[in-house]
N, C-alpha and C positions, 0 to 999 in steps of 0.2 A: 955300584951307584945306587942311591936310594930311590925308592919309588914314592910317589905322593900318597899320603893318606887320604881318606875320604874328606871331601870338602865339608867343613862344619858350617851348616847354613843357619842363619837366624832370620826370623821373619820380621820385616818392618812392621811397626805398629803393635808388636806383641807387648811392649812395655808402656804403661801409662806415663805421661810426660813428667809427673813429679813423684814417681815411685823410686826412692833411693835404693831399694833392694834390687831392682833390675829384673831381668828375666830369671825364671827358675833354671836350675842345672839341667842341661841336656842329658841325653842318654850316654852311656859309655860307648865309644867307638874304638875298634881295633886300629892300631897304627900299622899298616901293612909292612912298612920298612923295618919295624921292630916287633917281630913275633913275640907275643906275650906281654906287650905293653898296650894299655888302653888309655884313652883321653876323653875328657868331657869339658864343656865350657859353659859359661853364663856371661851375660852382657849387662852393663849398666851405663846409662847415659850420663855424661858429665856436662855441667853447664857450658854453654857455648862460649868460646873465646873469639872475639873479633869476628863474629858472624860465621864461625866454623864449629860444627858440632864434633865432639870427641866422645869416644866410648871406652870404658874400662872393660877389658875382656879378662875375666878370671878363668884359670884353667887348672885342671888336676890330671896328673899322669899317675897311673897305678901299674905296678909290675905284678904279673901273674906267674913269673918265672920262679923256679925253686931256689935260686941263688941271687945274691945282690948283683945288680946290673948298672952299668954306666952308659949314658947316651947323650949325644948332642941333639938339640931340638930347636925348632923355630915356630913362632906364632906371628904371622904377617898378613897384611891385606892382599898380598899377591904371591904367586908361586916362586918369584925370583928372590925372595928374601934370604939372607944368609942364615946358616945354622949358628946363631949367636948366643945360645944358652946351653948350659951344661948341667947334667944330673950325674952325680958321682955316687956310686954304690947304693942305689935305691934297693932296700931290702924287699923280699917277697911280701906282697899285700900292703906295703906302705904306700902312702900317697905323697907325691910331690906337688905342692901348690905354688902358684905364682899368678902374676897379672901383668898385662901390658896395655898401654893406652894407644888406641888406633883411631884414625879419622874416618872409620867406616862402621856402619851398623851390621855389616856382613856382606858377603861371606868372608870368612877368614881361612887361611891356609895353615895347616898344622902338619909338620913332618918331623921325623926323628931318625937317627941312625945310631946303631950300637957302636960303642968304642971298646977297645981292647981292655 
């Protein structure tokens, strides 16, 4: 069973309201469930829709392992989200980039588990 990675926290008010670039990239955090995999995030606010604020969370995973690795991962506002994303054969030192839109400024839960 997979353990939870560190909670990646973002501080409210860190981003000026009309800054399209969003927050700077956070530091690299190890993903305890996947030894040798690290992750970092940044957040951008999206224009409110129907009085609901949305945030674009960009993420980057990097492998420090000596061989290509595959893993399932999730980026969700709560710990119960499914492992609904897949990285196939991420080579050593390469970065997997992606983003997800969530209705929260933070925290977000990030976890991963290696696949055969």
